[in-house]
C-alpha positions in Angstrom: -17.7 -28.3 29.3 -18.4 -26.5 32.4 -20.4 -23.4 32.5 -17.9 -20.5 32.1 -17.4 -17.8 34.9 -18.9 -14.3 34.3 -16.1 -12.5 32.3 -14.7 -9.4 34.0 -13.1 -7.7 31.2 -14.0 -7.3 27.5 -11.2 -6.1 25.4 -12.0 -3.6 22.5 -10.6 -5.0 19.2 -8.0 -2.4 19.1 -6.5 -3.6 22.5 -7.0 -7.1 21.5 -4.9 -7.0 18.5 -1.9 -5.7 20.6 -2.3 -8.8 23.2 -0.4 -11.4 21.4 -0.2 -15.0 22.5 -2.8 -13.9 25.1 -6.5 -15.2 25.9 -8.9 -12.4 25.6 -12.7 -11.9 25.5 -14.4 -9.6 23.2 -17.7 -8.6 21.7 -17.8 -7.4 18.0 -20.0 -6.5 15.1 -19.6 -9.2 12.4 -19.0 -7.6 9.0 -18.1 -11.0 7.0 -18.1 -14.6 7.5 -16.8 -17.5 5.4 -18.7 -20.8 4.5 -18.1 -24.0 6.7 -15.3 -26.3 5.5 -13.4 -29.4 6.8 -10.1 -28.6 8.4 -6.7 -30.6 7.6 -7.7 -32.7 10.6 -11.3 -33.7 11.9 -12.8 -30.5 12.6 -15.0 -28.2 10.8 -13.7 -24.5 10.3 -15.1 -21.1 9.5 -14.1 -17.7 9.9 -15.8 -14.2 10.9 -14.5 -10.9 10.7 -15.2 -8.4 13.5 -15.1 -4.6 13.8 -15.9 -2.3 16.8 -15.9 1.4 17.3 -12.1 1.2 18.1 -11.0 -1.0 15.0 -13.1 0.1 12.0 -10.9 -0.2 9.0 -9.6 -3.8 8.5 -11.5 -5.9 11.2 -10.2 -8.8 13.2 -10.6 -12.3 11.7 -11.5 -15.0 14.3 -11.0 -18.5 13.1 -13.4 -21.0 14.6 -13.0 -24.9 15.0 -15.7 -27.2 16.1 -16.2 -31.1 16.0 -19.4 -30.3 13.6 -21.2 -27.8 11.4 -23.9 -27.3 13.9 -21.4 -26.1 16.5 -19.8 -23.6 14.5 -21.2 -20.1 14.6 -24.0 -19.9 11.9 -24.5 -16.3 11.3 -27.8 -14.7 10.3 -26.6 -11.4 9.0 -23.6 -9.4 8.8 -24.1 -6.7 11.4 -25.1 -9.2 14.0 -23.1 -9.2 17.1 -20.7 -12.0 18.6 -19.4 -12.3 21.9 -16.0 -14.5 22.2 -14.4 -15.5 25.4 -10.9 -17.1 26.1 -9.8 -16.6 22.4 -6.2 -16.4 21.6 -4.4 -13.7 19.7 -1.8 -14.9 17.3 0.4 -13.4 14.4 0.1 -15.5 11.3 1.4 -14.8 7.8 2.1 -11.2 8.9 -1.5 -10.7 10.1 -3.1 -10.6 13.7 -5.7 -13.2 13.8 -7.6 -14.8 16.9 -8.1 -18.6 17.3 -11.4 -20.1 19.0 -10.3 -23.4 20.6 -13.3 -25.7 21.2 -12.0 -27.0 24.5 -11.9 -23.5 26.2 -13.4 -20.8 24.1 -17.3 -20.1 24.0 -19.2 -17.9 21.7 -22.8 -16.3 21.6 -24.6 -14.8 18.6 -27.0 -11.9 18.8 -29.1 -9.7 16.7 -27.7 -6.6 15.8 -28.9 -2.8 16.1 -32.6 -3.4 15.2 -32.9 -5.7 18.0 -33.2 -5.0 22.1 -33.1 -8.6 22.8 -30.2 -10.1 25.0 -31.1 -13.8 24.1 -28.6 -15.3 21.8 -30.0 -17.0 18.9 -27.1 -19.6 19.1 -24.5 -20.0 21.8 -22.1 -22.4 23.2 -23.6 -24.9 25.6 -21.4 -23.3 28.6 -22.1 -19.6 27.5 -24.2 -17.7 30.1 -25.1 -14.1 30.0 -23.6 -11.6 32.3 -24.0 -8.1 33.4 -21.3 -6.9 31.4 -22.3 -8.5 28.2 -25.3 -6.6 28.5 -23.7 -3.3 28.7 -21.3 -3.9 25.9 -24.1 -5.3 23.7 -26.1 -2.1 24.3 -23.3 0.2 23.7 -22.4 -1.6 20.3 -25.9 -1.3 19.1 -26.2 2.3 20.1 -22.9 2.7 18.1 -24.2 0.9 15.1 -27.4 3.2 14.8 -25.1 5.6 13.1 -22.9 3.4 11.4 -23.6 1.7 8.0 -21.9 -1.5 6.8 -21.6 -1.3 3.0 -20.1 -3.3 0.3 -16.9 -1.4 0.1 -14.8 -0.3 -2.9 -13.0 -3.4 -3.9 -12.0 -3.4 -7.5 -13.0 -7.0 -7.5 -16.9 -6.1 -7.3 -18.3 -7.1 -10.7 -21.9 -6.9 -11.9 -22.9 -10.2 -13.8 -22.7 -8.5 -17.1 -19.0 -8.3 -16.8 -18.3 -11.8 -15.3 -15.8 -14.0 -17.1 -15.1 -17.8 -17.1 -13.0 -19.1 -14.4 -12.3 -15.7 -13.1 -12.9 -15.1 -9.2 -14.9 -11.9 -8.3 -16.8 -10.4 -5.7 -20.7 -10.0 -6.5 -23.2 -7.7 -5.0 -26.6 -9.3 -5.4 -30.0 -10.3 -4.1 -30.6 -13.8 -3.1 -34.1 -14.8 -4.5 -34.2 -18.4 -3.1 -31.8 -21.5 -2.1 -33.7 -24.6 -3.3 -32.8 -28.4 -3.0 -32.9 -29.1 -6.8 -32.3 -32.5 -6.4 -31.5 -35.1 -3.4 -28.7 -33.5 -1.3 -28.1 -31.0 -4.2 -28.8 -27.4 -3.3 -28.7 -24.1 -5.7 -28.6 -20.6 -4.9 -30.5 -18.3 -7.1 -28.7 -14.8 -7.5 -29.8 -11.7 -9.3 -28.3 -8.3 -9.6 -30.5 -6.7 -12.3 -27.8 -7.0 -15.1 -27.4 -9.3 -18.1 -24.6 -11.9 -18.3 -22.9 -12.1 -21.2 -23.7 -14.7 -23.8 -21.4 -17.9 -24.2 -20.4 -19.7 -27.2 -22.6 -23.0 -27.8 -20.2 -26.0 -27.8 -22.9 -28.7 -28.1 -23.1 -30.4 -31.4 -26.2 -29.7 -33.5 -26.4 -33.5 -34.4 -26.9 -34.6 -31.0 -29.9 -32.5 -30.1 -32.4 -35.2 -30.7 -30.5 -37.7 -28.5 -29.2 -35.3 -25.9 -31.0 -32.3 -25.9 -29.4 -28.9 -24.4 -30.8 -28.4 -21.2 -33.4 -25.6 -20.6 -31.7 -24.8 -17.0 -29.1 -26.3 -14.9 -31.6 -27.5 -12.2 -33.3 -30.9 -13.2 -36.7 -29.4 -13.8 -38.1 -25.9 -13.9 -38.9 -24.5 -10.7 -42.5 -24.5 -9.1 -44.8 -21.5 -10.8 -44.9 -19.8 -7.5 -41.3 -19.4 -7.1 -40.8 -18.7 -10.6 -43.3 -15.6 -10.8 -41.7 -14.0 -7.8 -38.4 -13.6 -9.7 -37.5 -10.4 -11.6 -38.3 -10.8 -15.3 -35.5 -8.7 -16.5 -31.7 -9.5 -15.7 -29.8 -12.8 -15.3 -30.6 -15.1 -12.4 -27.5 -16.9 -11.7 -27.4 -20.4 -10.3 -24.8 -21.3 -7.9 -24.1 -24.8 -6.6 -23.8 -25.1 -2.8 -22.6 -28.1 -0.9 -24.5 -29.4 2.1 -22.2 -27.7 4.5 -22.8 -24.3 3.1 -26.6 -24.7 3.0 -26.7 -24.9 6.6 -25.8 -21.1 6.6 -28.9 -18.9 6.8 -29.1 -17.7 3.3 -32.1 -15.1 3.8 -34.2 -14.8 0.4 -34.7 -11.5 -0.9 -31.8 -10.0 0.9 -29.0 -7.9 -0.7 -25.4 -9.3 -0.1 -21.9 -9.0 -1.1 -20.5 -12.5 -2.1 -16.7 -12.4 -1.9 -14.5 -14.7 -4.0 -17.2 -16.3 -6.3 -16.0 -18.1 -9.3 -18.2 -18.9 -12.5 -17.8 -21.2 -15.4 -19.6 -22.4 -18.5 -21.8 -25.4 -18.2 -24.2 -26.4 -21.3 -23.8 -23.0 -22.6 -25.2 -21.4 -19.1 -23.3 -19.5 -16.5 -22.8 -21.6 -13.1 -21.5 -20.2 -10.1 -19.3 -21.8 -7.2 -18.8 -21.2 -3.9 -15.1 -21.7 -2.8 -13.7 -22.5 0.7 -12.4 -18.9 0.7 -15.8 -17.7 -0.1 -17.2 -14.8 2.3 -20.8 -13.5 2.7 -21.6 -10.0 3.7 -25.4 -9.0 4.2 -26.2 -5.4 3.0 -28.3 -2.9 3.6 -31.0 -1.4 0.9 -29.3 1.7 1.4 -25.7 0.5 0.5 -24.4 2.6 -2.4 -23.8 -0.4 -4.7 -27.2 -1.8 -3.8 -28.9 1.7 -4.7 -27.0 1.5 -8.3 -28.0 -2.0 -9.0 -31.6 -1.2 -8.2 -31.4 2.2 -10.3 -30.2 0.1 -13.4 -32.9 -2.3 -13.0 -35.8 0.0 -12.7 -34.5 2.1 -15.4 -35.0 -1.0 -17.7 -38.6 -1.7 -16.8 -40.6 1.3 -18.2 -39.4 1.6 -21.7 -40.2 -0.5 -24.8 -36.4 -1.3 -25.8 -34.8 -1.4 -22.6 -35.9 -5.2 -21.8 -33.5 -6.0 -24.9 -30.6 -8.0 -23.9 -27.9 -5.6 -23.2 -25.2 -7.2 -25.3 -27.6 -6.8 -28.3 -27.9 -2.9 -28.0 -28.3 -0.7 -29.6 -30.2 -3.3 -32.0 -30.2 -6.7 -33.2 -28.6 -7.6 -36.6 -31.2 -7.5 -39.4 -31.4 -11.3 -39.6 -35.0 -11.4 -39.2 -38.2 -9.0 -39.4 -41.4 -9.3 -37.6 -44.8 -8.1 -38.4 -45.6 -7.1 -34.8 -43.1 -4.0 -34.4 -45.6 -2.2 -32.3 -45.2 -4.6 -29.4 -42.8 -3.8 -26.7 -40.0 -6.2 -26.2 -40.6 -8.8 -23.6 -38.0 -11.3 -22.0 -38.4 -15.0 -21.9 -39.0 -14.7 -18.2 -42.0 -12.5 -19.1 -43.2 -15.3 -21.3 -42.7 -18.0 -18.7 -44.6 -16.4 -16.0 -47.0 -14.6 -17.9 -50.5 -15.6 -16.5 -52.7 -15.5 -19.5 -52.8 -18.1 -22.3 -52.6 -17.7 -25.1 -50.6 -14.2 -25.2 -48.3 -12.8 -27.9 -44.8 -11.7 -27.2 -41.7 -10.0 -29.2 -38.5 -11.0 -28.0 -35.0 -10.6 -28.5 -33.2 -14.0 -28.6 -30.4 -16.4 -29.6 -31.2 -19.7 -31.3 -28.8 -22.3 -29.5 -30.3 -25.5 -30.8 -32.6 -26.7 -33.6 -34.3 -30.0 -34.0 -34.0 -31.6 -36.6 -30.8 -30.0 -37.5 -30.5 -31.3 -41.1 -32.6 -28.8 -43.4 -33.7 -31.8 -45.3 -35.8 -32.9 -42.4 -37.3 -29.4 -41.6 -40.6 -30.9 -43.2 -42.5 -34.1 -42.7 -41.6 -36.6 -44.9 -45.0 -37.7 -45.9 -48.5 -36.3 -46.3 -48.7 -32.3 -46.5 -44.9 -31.9 -45.9 -45.3 -29.2 -43.7 -42.5 -27.4 -41.3 -42.1 -28.9 -37.8 -39.1 -27.5 -36.4 -38.2 -27.0 -32.7 -35.8 -24.2 -31.8 -34.2 -23.7 -28.4 -34.2 -20.0 -27.6 -32.4 -18.1 -24.8 -32.0 -14.6 -23.5 -30.3 -13.5 -20.3 -33.5 -14.4 -18.3 -34.3 -17.8 -19.6 -34.3 -20.8 -22.1 -37.3 -22.3 -23.7 -38.3 -24.3 -26.5 -40.6 -22.9 -29.5 -42.0 -24.5 -32.5 -42.1 -23.5 -35.9 -45.0 -25.3 -37.6 -46.8 -25.3 -40.9 -47.6 -21.9 -42.2 -45.4 -19.9 -39.8 -42.6 -22.1 -41.2 -43.7 -21.0 -44.9 -43.3 -17.3 -43.7 -40.3 -17.8 -41.6 -38.4 -19.6 -44.4 -40.1 -17.4 -47.3 -41.8 -20.5 -48.9 -39.8 -23.6 -49.8 -36.3 -22.4 -50.8 -33.7 -24.8 -52.2 -31.8 -27.0 -49.8 -28.6 -24.7 -50.1 -30.7 -21.5 -49.5 -32.1 -23.1 -46.4 -28.9 -24.4 -45.1 -27.5 -20.9 -45.4 -30.3 -19.5 -43.5 -29.9 -22.0 -40.9 -26.4 -21.3 -40.2 -27.0 -17.6 -40.2 -29.7 -18.3 -37.5 -27.5 -20.5 -35.4 -24.0 -19.1 -35.9 -22.5 -22.0 -37.5 -19.1 -21.3 -39.0 -18.8 -21.6 -42.8 -16.1 -20.8 -45.1 -16.6 -21.0 -49.0 -19.9 -22.7 -48.5 -18.3 -25.5 -46.2 -19.6 -25.8 -42.7 -17.7 -26.6 -39.6 -20.1 -28.0 -37.4 -17.4 -29.0 -34.7 -16.5 -25.1 -34.3 -17.9 -23.3 -31.2 -21.0 -21.5 -32.5 -22.0 -17.8 -31.6 -25.8 -17.3 -32.6 -26.6 -13.7 -33.3 -29.4 -12.0 -31.5 -32.7 -12.1 -33.5 -36.1 -10.6 -33.2 -38.8 -13.3 -33.0 -42.6 -13.0 -32.3 -43.7 -15.9 -30.0 -47.3 -17.1 -29.2 -48.1 -19.1 -25.9 -50.7 -22.0 -25.9 -51.4 -25.0 -24.1 -52.3 -28.4 -24.8 -54.4 -29.6 -21.8 -57.2 -27.5 -20.6 -57.1 -29.0 -17.0 -53.4 -28.1 -16.8 -52.5 -25.0 -18.7 -49.5 -24.1 -16.7 -47.7 -27.3 -17.1 -48.8 -27.9 -20.8 -47.8 -24.3 -21.9 -46.1 -24.2 -25.2 -44.6 -21.6 -27.4 -44.8 -21.2 -31.1 -42.8 -18.8 -33.5 -45.0 -16.7 -35.9 -45.1 -13.6 -37.8 -41.4 -13.7 -38.3 -39.3 -13.9 -41.4 -35.8 -15.1 -41.7 -34.3 -12.5 -44.3 -30.5 -13.4 -43.7 
């Protein structure tokens, strides 16, 4: 493509939408952008929504086509500015849209109001900066100084505490990190300070030994330095990202609005998916929804009780009792990231799996016949394994009750459905919230972090 001639006129967006079937050039502020996807042909495709002082209410959608993802506009942040030349204004499905044609159109991306640079951070190979570009850029940045992009008032905006399986929604959240969790598999970690609702357990108890319930959706626990940066209150949602989407610059620790996100249950954990229609808007810390999410989080930190899962409020059922009622509640993420070992915690959790699952195997078959059980515990922040061993088991089960009593206690703890004493081990389980005391310890003096374990102590199962 030859170097373009300097543009003599840039249309305002308000004027551009009236120029149907004409080629126009314009400069606008990016309010939203979609993730790259394959078109019906061989090209890659994405959309940007633009606004300027003349067209603030709805924005103009620009559909961009390119032969590869790298040649699409890879937007760093909503509020950045884009220059388009020779785009065509069309009327499609009763809406005015603009189309970027790779053979004749060009684009250049610039930082928004916080920048004074006129060097684009990405541009078509034939783009060259003109005097008029600088004038319009300067004017837009001046206008943006007194204009605040926000998350909008869509009824589709839901906090994580209100999500539903399979239902599309918009999420205002903070991007904590994006990680390659296995070869060519990327994952976003999103957080909004609220607790996602608990899910039913559909795995079978008798398969826990051969096929244990995973502790997280990623193949292994994140590195300590990453995990310790995460908030310890509120759900961290894992969102699967394909390779094309990963090329977008997801900026960690930025608040965003992700439009048209869908979540599903996977191994009893919430898993998010980005759809082809998913769009992203980077938000300011002063956005009204962001301020509300930060306030909710801040209110949960200082008190003894507010780290309790929100779905357990006002108080978990009296299925267990602990001897450490003076300890403030901690989340499982508090336990995972605590720098001191050993440490004691009082947590409100659900027991989502147990191994062994048959009560006659709760104690070792030979020798001292001590209790030796592994529980899988979860709260809105994490899952961990915790051991009930020896004298801790004696206290937990009130000695050595008959097998039918022990079975009843197990069923109450794990939410196993039973009618007239007959268990339905195939039915989905809804474990209740229970209070437990946990103690961290390590088994390798040279590697206390990786060898850290947890055991239940000073807790009685009274159901």
